[in-house]
C-alpha positions in Angstrom: -199.4 -17.4 14.1 -201.9 -19.6 12.9 -201.5 -22.0 16.8 -203.8 -25.6 16.2 -205.2 -26.6 20.2 -204.0 -29.9 21.1 -207.1 -31.2 20.6 -206.0 -31.7 16.5 -202.7 -32.8 17.4 -204.7 -35.9 19.3 -207.0 -36.4 16.6 -203.9 -36.3 14.1 -202.7 -39.4 16.4 -206.4 -40.6 16.7 -204.8 -41.6 13.1 -201.6 -43.3 14.2 -200.0 -42.6 17.0 -197.4 -41.0 16.6 -198.8 -38.3 14.1 -199.5 -36.2 16.2 -195.6 -35.9 17.3 -194.7 -35.5 14.1 -195.9 -32.1 12.9 -195.4 -31.0 16.9 -192.2 -31.1 15.1 -191.2 -33.9 18.2 -189.9 -36.3 15.5 -188.2 -38.4 17.5 -190.5 -39.5 19.4 -193.0 -40.0 16.8 -191.3 -41.2 14.2 -190.3 -44.0 17.0 -194.1 -44.2 17.7 -195.2 -44.8 14.4 -192.7 -47.5 13.7 -193.4 -49.0 17.6 -196.6 -48.8 16.2 -196.7 -49.9 12.8 -194.5 -52.8 13.8 -196.9 -54.3 16.1 -199.7 -54.0 14.5 -198.1 -55.8 11.6 -197.3 -59.0 13.6 -200.2 -58.6 15.0 -202.0 -59.0 11.9 -198.9 -61.8 10.6 -200.4 -64.0 13.8 -203.6 -64.0 13.5 -203.2 -64.7 9.0 -200.0 -66.5 8.9 -202.4 -70.1 11.1 -205.3 -69.4 8.4 -202.9 -69.9 5.2 -201.6 -72.5 6.6 -205.2 -74.0 7.3 -206.8 -73.5 4.2 -203.9 -74.1 1.9 -203.3 -77.5 3.8 -203.6 -80.7 2.5 -204.0 -82.9 5.2 -207.1 -82.5 7.4 -205.1 -79.4 10.1 -207.3 -77.4 13.8 -206.4 -74.6 13.2 -203.7 -73.9 15.5 -203.4 -69.5 16.8 -200.2 -68.4 18.6 -202.8 -66.8 21.8 -199.2 -65.3 23.7 -197.7 -63.4 20.7 -201.2 -62.4 19.5 -201.9 -60.8 22.6 -198.5 -58.9 23.4 -198.3 -57.9 20.3 -202.1 -56.0 20.8 -200.8 -54.8 23.9 -198.1 -52.7 22.6 -200.1 -51.1 20.2 -202.2 -50.4 23.0 -200.0 -49.2 25.2 -198.0 -47.5 21.9 -201.6 -45.4 21.9 -202.4 -45.0 24.8 -198.8 -43.3 25.9 -198.8 -40.9 22.8 -202.3 -39.7 23.5 -201.0 -39.2 27.2 -197.5 -38.2 25.7 -199.5 -34.6 24.1 -201.6 -33.4 27.1 -198.8 -33.6 28.9 -195.8 -32.3 27.9 -197.8 -29.8 24.9 -198.1 -26.0 26.4 -199.1 -23.9 23.7 -197.6 -20.6 22.7 -199.5 -17.8 24.2 -201.5 -15.4 21.6 -200.5 -12.4 21.2 -202.7 -9.4 19.6 -201.8 -7.4 17.3 -203.4 -4.3 19.9 -201.7 -5.0 22.2 -198.4 -4.5 20.2 -199.2 -2.0 19.0 -200.6 -0.4 22.7 -196.6 -1.2 24.5 -195.2 -0.1 21.2 -196.2 3.1 21.2 
């Protein structure tokens, strides 16, 4: 069988949290982490984008006001999910032991 190393799944999680878990067939964990991360990313993006749109499309002279607290919550949530997805693979992934074909042949004799 072709087993992949822990670093392979950690590398997948560097693309987006949860992809490594999905590749490990930990579907519920992976999809949940991916959804939370993508929601936090979208929320943070909108917290930055909406004030900029308002500022540049307004005819009235206005100040640019970005709500920092919701932006920080979104960023912190994304970072925490990202770190947890890495820690989860480090702690809970046990690579199956490989069996050598020669060893199997010796045992069957």
